[in-house]
N, CA, C and O atoms as a GROMACS GRO file, in nm:
protein
  340
    1MET      N    1  -4.281  17.799  29.266
    1MET     CA    2  -4.432  17.635  29.307
    1MET      C    3  -4.266  17.546  29.336
    1MET      O    4  -4.152  17.552  29.292
    2LEU      N    5  -4.348  17.460  29.446
    2LEU     CA    6  -4.250  17.372  29.524
    2LEU      C    7  -4.215  17.283  29.438
    2LEU      O    8  -4.296  17.245  29.355
    3GLY      N    9  -4.105  17.239  29.442
    3GLY     CA   10  -4.069  17.061  29.400
    3GLY      C   11  -4.142  16.963  29.448
    3GLY      O   12  -4.209  16.953  29.551
    4THR      N   13  -4.106  16.847  29.303
    4THR     CA   14  -4.161  16.709  29.354
    4THR      C   15  -4.089  16.632  29.460
    4THR      O   16  -3.968  16.609  29.458
    5VAL      N   17  -4.172  16.594  29.552
    5VAL     CA   18  -4.096  16.528  29.652
    5VAL      C   19  -4.065  16.393  29.610
    5VAL      O   20  -4.168  16.336  29.575
    6THR      N   21  -3.990  16.340  29.602
    6THR     CA   22  -3.957  16.206  29.561
    6THR      C   23  -3.920  16.104  29.701
    6THR      O   24  -3.855  16.134  29.801
    7LEU      N   25  -3.986  15.975  29.665
    7LEU     CA   26  -3.955  15.918  29.805
    7LEU      C   27  -3.923  15.774  29.752
    7LEU      O   28  -3.992  15.692  29.691
    8GLU      N   29  -3.783  15.773  29.799
    8GLU     CA   30  -3.708  15.609  29.715
    8GLU      C   31  -3.738  15.493  29.733
    8GLU      O   32  -3.840  15.526  29.791
    9ALA      N   33  -3.743  15.351  29.736
    9ALA     CA   34  -3.752  15.243  29.816
    9ALA      C   35  -3.643  15.134  29.699
    9ALA      O   36  -3.633  15.150  29.577
   10GLU      N   37  -3.605  15.077  29.745
   10GLU     CA   38  -3.512  14.984  29.690
   10GLU      C   39  -3.517  14.833  29.751
   10GLU      O   40  -3.539  14.790  29.864
   11VAL      N   41  -3.483  14.769  29.619
   11VAL     CA   42  -3.493  14.617  29.703
   11VAL      C   43  -3.392  14.607  29.698
   11VAL      O   44  -3.340  14.648  29.594
   12THR      N   45  -3.297  14.543  29.815
   12THR     CA   46  -3.150  14.535  29.754
   12THR      C   47  -3.111  14.388  29.751
   12THR      O   48  -3.023  14.334  29.684
   13ASN      N   49  -3.224  14.319  29.869
   13ASN     CA   50  -3.129  14.130  29.818
   13ASN      C   51  -3.256  14.107  29.827
   13ASN      O   52  -3.347  14.178  29.870
   14ILE      N   53  -3.253  13.961  29.768
   14ILE     CA   54  -3.378  13.865  29.787
   14ILE      C   55  -3.338  13.733  29.844
   14ILE      O   56  -3.236  13.690  29.792
   15SER      N   57  -3.388  13.660  29.932
   15SER     CA   58  -3.284  13.512  29.999
   15SER      C   59  -3.464  13.444  29.998
   15SER      O   60  -3.566  13.513  29.996
   16MET      N   61  -3.456  13.296  29.999
   16MET     CA   62  -3.500  13.232  30.042
   16MET      C   63  -3.666  13.257  30.194
   16MET      O   64  -3.778  13.212  30.214
   17HIS      N   65  -3.564  13.360  30.257
   17HIS     CA   66  -3.667  13.330  30.424
   17HIS      C   67  -3.691  13.528  30.373
   17HIS      O   68  -3.794  13.563  30.430
   18CYS      N   69  -3.648  13.617  30.315
   18CYS     CA   70  -3.684  13.777  30.320
   18CYS      C   71  -3.625  13.848  30.181
   18CYS      O   72  -3.552  13.794  30.099
   19PHE      N   73  -3.668  13.959  30.178
   19PHE     CA   74  -3.611  14.051  30.121
   19PHE      C   75  -3.580  14.170  30.182
   19PHE      O   76  -3.623  14.220  30.286
   20TRP      N   77  -3.522  14.197  30.123
   20TRP     CA   78  -3.448  14.383  30.208
   20TRP      C   79  -3.471  14.485  30.168
   20TRP      O   80  -3.419  14.489  30.056
   21LEU      N   81  -3.547  14.626  30.199
   21LEU     CA   82  -3.625  14.711  30.156
   21LEU      C   83  -3.480  14.823  30.207
   21LEU      O   84  -3.438  14.799  30.320
   22LEU      N   85  -3.421  14.914  30.146
   22LEU     CA   86  -3.347  14.987  30.126
   22LEU      C   87  -3.444  15.173  30.154
   22LEU      O   88  -3.453  15.259  30.067
   23LEU      N   89  -3.478  15.179  30.245
   23LEU     CA   90  -3.553  15.332  30.232
   23LEU      C   91  -3.492  15.447  30.318
   23LEU      O   92  -3.513  15.477  30.435
   24GLY      N   93  -3.396  15.513  30.208
   24GLY     CA   94  -3.302  15.622  30.252
   24GLY      C   95  -3.224  15.520  30.317
   24GLY      O   96  -3.209  15.409  30.266
   25ASP      N   97  -3.159  15.563  30.458
   25ASP     CA   98  -3.065  15.540  30.519
   25ASP      C   99  -3.108  15.408  30.596
   25ASP      O  100  -3.018  15.339  30.642
   26GLU      N  101  -3.244  15.366  30.614
   26GLU     CA  102  -3.264  15.278  30.711
   26GLU      C  103  -3.309  15.106  30.638
   26GLU      O  104  -3.428  15.085  30.615
   27GLU      N  105  -3.240  15.033  30.618
   27GLU     CA  106  -3.249  14.856  30.574
   27GLU      C  107  -3.350  14.735  30.669
   27GLU      O  108  -3.322  14.661  30.764
   28LEU      N  109  -3.480  14.759  30.586
   28LEU     CA  110  -3.551  14.663  30.652
   28LEU      C  111  -3.558  14.509  30.592
   28LEU      O  112  -3.573  14.477  30.474
   29ALA      N  113  -3.545  14.433  30.692
   29ALA     CA  114  -3.583  14.259  30.612
   29ALA      C  115  -3.720  14.265  30.612
   29ALA      O  116  -3.777  14.335  30.695
   30VAL      N  117  -3.792  14.190  30.515
   30VAL     CA  118  -3.904  14.164  30.521
   30VAL      C  119  -3.932  14.012  30.486
   30VAL      O  120  -3.956  13.962  30.376
   31PRO      N  121  -3.921  13.943  30.634
   31PRO     CA  122  -3.998  13.810  30.596
   31PRO      C  123  -4.091  13.711  30.520
   31PRO      O  124  -4.210  13.732  30.541
   32PHE      N  125  -4.068  13.626  30.450
   32PHE     CA  126  -4.189  13.594  30.373
   32PHE      C  127  -4.306  13.539  30.519
   32PHE      O  128  -4.428  13.554  30.519
   33SER      N  129  -4.243  13.491  30.604
   33SER     CA  130  -4.267  13.402  30.706
   33SER      C  131  -4.463  13.552  30.741
   33SER      O  132  -4.586  13.552  30.738
   34ASP      N  133  -4.359  13.628  30.763
   34ASP     CA  134  -4.500  13.782  30.850
   34ASP      C  135  -4.587  13.819  30.661
   34ASP      O  136  -4.709  13.834  30.657
   35PHE      N  137  -4.522  13.826  30.560
   35PHE     CA  138  -4.547  13.851  30.424
   35PHE      C  139  -4.552  13.763  30.309
   35PHE      O  140  -4.477  13.744  30.213
   36PRO      N  141  -4.664  13.714  30.349
   36PRO     CA  142  -4.669  13.551  30.305
   36PRO      C  143  -4.714  13.629  30.116
   36PRO      O  144  -4.712  13.557  30.016
   37TRP      N  145  -4.744  13.749  30.113
   37TRP     CA  146  -4.795  13.763  29.949
   37TRP      C  147  -4.673  13.798  29.866
   37TRP      O  148  -4.683  13.850  29.755
   38PHE      N  149  -4.529  13.763  29.938
   38PHE     CA  150  -4.440  13.778  29.862
   38PHE      C  151  -4.342  13.634  29.783
   38PHE      O  152  -4.276  13.627  29.680
   39LYS      N  153  -4.374  13.532  29.894
   39LYS     CA  154  -4.351  13.423  29.899
   39LYS      C  155  -4.331  13.394  29.754
   39LYS      O  156  -4.215  13.369  29.722
   40GLN      N  157  -4.423  13.391  29.660
   40GLN     CA  158  -4.428  13.326  29.544
   40GLN      C  159  -4.360  13.396  29.439
   40GLN      O  160  -4.297  13.335  29.353
   41ALA      N  161  -4.371  13.537  29.444
   41ALA     CA  162  -4.344  13.643  29.348
   41ALA      C  163  -4.245  13.622  29.284
   41ALA      O  164  -4.158  13.544  29.323
   42THR      N  165  -4.236  13.697  29.162
   42THR     CA  166  -4.080  13.698  29.107
   42THR      C  167  -4.021  13.817  29.144
   42THR      O  168  -4.078  13.919  29.182
   43ILE      N  169  -3.871  13.794  29.125
   43ILE     CA  170  -3.766  13.916  29.110
   43ILE      C  171  -3.846  14.059  29.072
   43ILE      O  172  -3.885  14.141  29.155
   44GLU      N  173  -3.857  14.065  28.960
   44GLU     CA  174  -3.893  14.145  28.868
   44GLU      C  175  -4.021  14.233  28.986
   44GLU      O  176  -4.012  14.348  29.030
   45GLN      N  177  -4.135  14.129  29.012
   45GLN     CA  178  -4.281  14.182  29.048
   45GLN      C  179  -4.196  14.208  29.231
   45GLN      O  180  -4.241  14.302  29.296
   46ILE      N  181  -4.121  14.151  29.274
   46ILE     CA  182  -4.068  14.269  29.453
   46ILE      C  183  -4.015  14.357  29.408
   46ILE      O  184  -4.025  14.465  29.466
   47SER      N  185  -3.960  14.350  29.321
   47SER     CA  186  -3.848  14.467  29.295
   47SER      C  187  -3.943  14.588  29.264
   47SER      O  188  -3.925  14.680  29.343
   48ASN      N  189  -4.036  14.611  29.173
   48ASN     CA  190  -4.116  14.715  29.104
   48ASN      C  191  -4.220  14.747  29.257
   48ASN      O  192  -4.324  14.682  29.273
   49VAL      N  193  -4.178  14.848  29.356
   49VAL     CA  194  -4.212  14.878  29.490
   49VAL      C  195  -4.196  15.060  29.436
   49VAL      O  196  -4.121  15.136  29.376
   50GLN      N  197  -4.335  15.052  29.512
   50GLN     CA  198  -4.336  15.277  29.484
   50GLN      C  199  -4.336  15.320  29.616
   50GLN      O  200  -4.388  15.238  29.691
   51ARG      N  201  -4.299  15.407  29.662
   51ARG     CA  202  -4.332  15.450  29.795
   51ARG      C  203  -4.394  15.610  29.780
   51ARG      O  204  -4.329  15.713  29.796
   52PRO      N  205  -4.544  15.597  29.744
   52PRO     CA  206  -4.599  15.720  29.730
   52PRO      C  207  -4.572  15.804  29.871
   52PRO      O  208  -4.498  15.901  29.852
   53THR      N  209  -4.608  15.791  29.981
   53THR     CA  210  -4.606  15.828  30.098
   53THR      C  211  -4.493  15.817  30.194
   53THR      O  212  -4.432  15.717  30.158
   54VAL      N  213  -4.421  15.880  30.320
   54VAL     CA  214  -4.335  15.856  30.354
   54VAL      C  215  -4.376  15.728  30.454
   54VAL      O  216  -4.278  15.670  30.501
   55ASP      N  217  -4.514  15.673  30.495
   55ASP     CA  218  -4.482  15.549  30.579
   55ASP      C  219  -4.591  15.454  30.435
   55ASP      O  220  -4.634  15.366  30.509
   56HIS      N  221  -4.632  15.432  30.344
   56HIS     CA  222  -4.649  15.359  30.264
   56HIS      C  223  -4.552  15.299  30.168
   56HIS      O  224  -4.442  15.346  30.141
   57LEU      N  225  -4.608  15.179  30.116
   57LEU     CA  226  -4.533  15.130  30.016
   57LEU      C  227  -4.616  15.046  29.923
   57LEU      O  228  -4.708  14.993  29.984
   58TYR      N  229  -4.613  15.010  29.764
   58TYR     CA  230  -4.678  15.007  29.721
   58TYR      C  231  -4.599  14.893  29.612
   58TYR      O  232  -4.505  14.920  29.537
   59TRP      N  233  -4.659  14.775  29.626
   59TRP     CA  234  -4.632  14.650  29.475
   59TRP      C  235  -4.746  14.668  29.386
   59TRP      O  236  -4.838  14.592  29.415
   60PRO      N  237  -4.771  14.753  29.278
   60PRO     CA  238  -4.861  14.737  29.171
   60PRO      C  239  -4.875  14.634  29.091
   60PRO      O  240  -4.976  14.638  29.021
   61GLN      N  241  -4.744  14.461  29.067
   61GLN     CA  242  -4.778  14.388  28.975
   61GLN      C  243  -4.822  14.262  29.058
   61GLN      O  244  -4.851  14.149  29.017
   62LEU      N  245  -4.818  14.331  29.234
   62LEU     CA  246  -4.880  14.215  29.318
   62LEU      C  247  -4.990  14.280  29.403
   62LEU      O  248  -5.053  14.223  29.492
   63ASP      N  249  -5.006  14.420  29.359
   63ASP     CA  250  -5.164  14.472  29.421
   63ASP      C  251  -5.103  14.448  29.585
   63ASP      O  252  -5.186  14.395  29.659
   64VAL      N  253  -5.008  14.472  29.629
   64VAL     CA  254  -4.986  14.473  29.803
   64VAL      C  255  -4.946  14.609  29.802
   64VAL      O  256  -4.872  14.660  29.717
   65ASP      N  257  -5.018  14.687  29.939
   65ASP     CA  258  -4.978  14.782  29.968
   65ASP      C  259  -4.970  14.801  30.154
   65ASP      O  260  -5.067  14.790  30.228
   66LEU      N  261  -4.814  14.832  30.199
   66LEU     CA  262  -4.812  14.800  30.339
   66LEU      C  263  -4.783  14.930  30.372
   66LEU      O  264  -4.739  15.021  30.301
   67SER      N  265  -4.810  14.926  30.483
   67SER     CA  266  -4.720  15.020  30.612
   67SER      C  267  -4.565  14.986  30.655
   67SER      O  268  -4.520  14.888  30.715
   68ILE      N  269  -4.498  15.104  30.602
   68ILE     CA  270  -4.379  15.063  30.688
   68ILE      C  271  -4.377  15.047  30.821
   68ILE      O  272  -4.267  15.070  30.870
   69GLU      N  273  -4.414  15.034  30.855
   69GLU     CA  274  -4.414  15.036  31.035
   69GLU      C  275  -4.492  14.871  31.057
   69GLU      O  276  -4.426  14.799  31.132
   70SER      N  277  -4.597  14.816  31.011
   70SER     CA  278  -4.575  14.725  30.998
   70SER      C  279  -4.469  14.597  30.938
   70SER      O  280  -4.487  14.477  30.960
   71ILE      N  281  -4.376  14.646  30.873
   71ILE     CA  282  -4.280  14.616  30.824
   71ILE      C  283  -4.148  14.611  30.970
   71ILE      O  284  -4.087  14.515  31.016
   72ARG      N  285  -4.147  14.767  31.010
   72ARG     CA  286  -4.082  14.800  31.127
   72ARG      C  287  -4.128  14.675  31.288
   72ARG      O  288  -4.062  14.610  31.369
   73LYS      N  289  -4.260  14.696  31.261
   73LYS     CA  290  -4.316  14.631  31.384
   73LYS      C  291  -4.414  14.537  31.347
   73LYS      O  292  -4.528  14.579  31.369
   74PRO      N  293  -4.408  14.404  31.289
   74PRO     CA  294  -4.473  14.336  31.252
   74PRO      C  295  -4.591  14.239  31.374
   74PRO      O  296  -4.674  14.155  31.338
   75GLU      N  297  -4.568  14.275  31.492
   75GLU     CA  298  -4.607  14.178  31.604
   75GLU      C  299  -4.691  14.331  31.633
   75GLU      O  300  -4.645  14.343  31.747
   76ARG      N  301  -4.751  14.417  31.622
   76ARG     CA  302  -4.790  14.526  31.595
   76ARG      C  303  -4.933  14.537  31.481
   76ARG      O  304  -5.006  14.634  31.460
   77PHE      N  305  -4.934  14.422  31.430
   77PHE     CA  306  -5.030  14.430  31.292
   77PHE      C  307  -5.079  14.260  31.290
   77PHE      O  308  -5.068  14.210  31.178
   78PRO      N  309  -5.134  14.164  31.403
   78PRO     CA  310  -5.133  14.067  31.371
   78PRO      C  311  -5.216  13.973  31.257
   78PRO      O  312  -5.220  13.859  31.210
   79LEU      N  313  -5.260  14.065  31.253
   79LEU     CA  314  -5.376  14.019  31.113
   79LEU      C  315  -5.330  14.074  30.962
   79LEU      O  316  -5.330  14.184  30.907
   80VAL      N  317  -5.284  13.912  30.917
   80VAL     CA  318  -5.265  13.831  30.805
   80VAL      C  319  -5.338  13.820  30.714
   80VAL      O  320  -5.438  13.786  30.777
   81SER      N  321  -5.377  13.822  30.585
   81SER     CA  322  -5.450  13.783  30.450
   81SER      C  323  -5.355  13.656  30.436
   81SER      O  324  -5.233  13.660  30.450
   82ARG      N  325  -5.441  13.525  30.403
   82ARG     CA  326  -5.353  13.423  30.376
   82ARG      C  327  -5.328  13.429  30.232
   82ARG      O  328  -5.418  13.475  30.162
   83SER      N  329  -5.179  13.375  30.158
   83SER     CA  330  -5.108  13.441  30.064
   83SER      C  331  -5.182  13.334  29.938
   83SER      O  332  -5.123  13.226  29.929
   84ALA      N  333  -5.255  13.345  29.881
   84ALA     CA  334  -5.352  13.312  29.738
   84ALA      C  335  -5.288  13.140  29.650
   84ALA      O  336  -5.346  13.064  29.572
   85ALA      N  337  -5.136  13.136  29.716
   85ALA     CA  338  -5.098  13.012  29.687
   85ALA      C  339  -5.131  12.864  29.756
   85ALA      O  340  -5.083  12.762  29.708
   0.00000   0.00000   0.00000
């Protein structure tokens, strides 16, 4: 039987403008201007991130699903939902 694959995602820093995600050996900035769902979120809500697949992140407390590619290349994903604020 094969073991369970665990994919890690860790929030390493949060500032007024963005937060940083560590995904293996890659660190990505997630700017609030491109991802407004996180602007009013608490540190706990942002830090509670899951990585169910190689290219998928999920924040259960915020009900936010993102493709990692949308963080790497936000210009390729121009549709942004309005934030609740």
